[in-house]
C-alpha positions in Angstrom: 9.1 -15.7 4.0 9.3 -18.0 1.0 8.6 -21.7 1.2 12.3 -22.8 1.0 13.4 -20.5 3.8 10.4 -21.7 5.9 11.1 -25.3 5.3 14.8 -24.9 6.1 14.0 -22.7 9.2 16.4 -20.0 7.9 15.8 -16.4 7.3 15.8 -15.2 3.7 18.8 -13.1 2.6 18.7 -9.4 2.9 19.0 -9.0 -0.8 15.7 -10.8 -1.2 13.9 -8.5 1.2 15.4 -5.1 0.7 14.5 -4.5 -2.9 13.4 -0.8 -2.6 15.1 2.0 -0.8 13.5 4.5 1.6 12.7 7.1 -1.0 10.9 4.6 -3.2 8.9 3.2 -0.3 7.9 6.7 0.8 6.8 7.5 -2.7 4.8 4.3 -3.0 3.1 4.9 0.4 2.2 8.5 -0.4 1.1 7.6 -3.9 -1.3 5.0 -2.3 -2.7 7.5 0.1 -3.2 10.1 -2.7 -5.0 7.5 -4.9 -7.2 6.5 -2.0 -8.2 10.2 -1.3 -8.8 11.0 -4.9 -10.9 7.9 -5.2 -13.0 8.7 -2.2 -13.7 12.3 -2.9 -16.3 11.9 -5.8 -18.5 9.5 -3.9 -18.2 11.6 -0.7 -19.2 14.7 -2.7 -22.1 13.0 -4.2 -23.3 11.7 -0.9 -23.0 15.1 0.7 -25.2 16.7 -2.0 -27.8 14.0 -1.8 -30.9 14.9 0.2 -32.6 12.5 2.5 -36.1 12.7 3.6 
């Protein structure tokens, strides 16, 4: 909620909130998960190959 809407105790207009449709939100969410997995795999592989004594 932006400062003006909070100060006036009103809800922001729907056009201010709903900027992306469902397909775009799904693509952004799945893209974020894919980036996280791809970013975690190299360190996890390295840690799995490292021997501890």
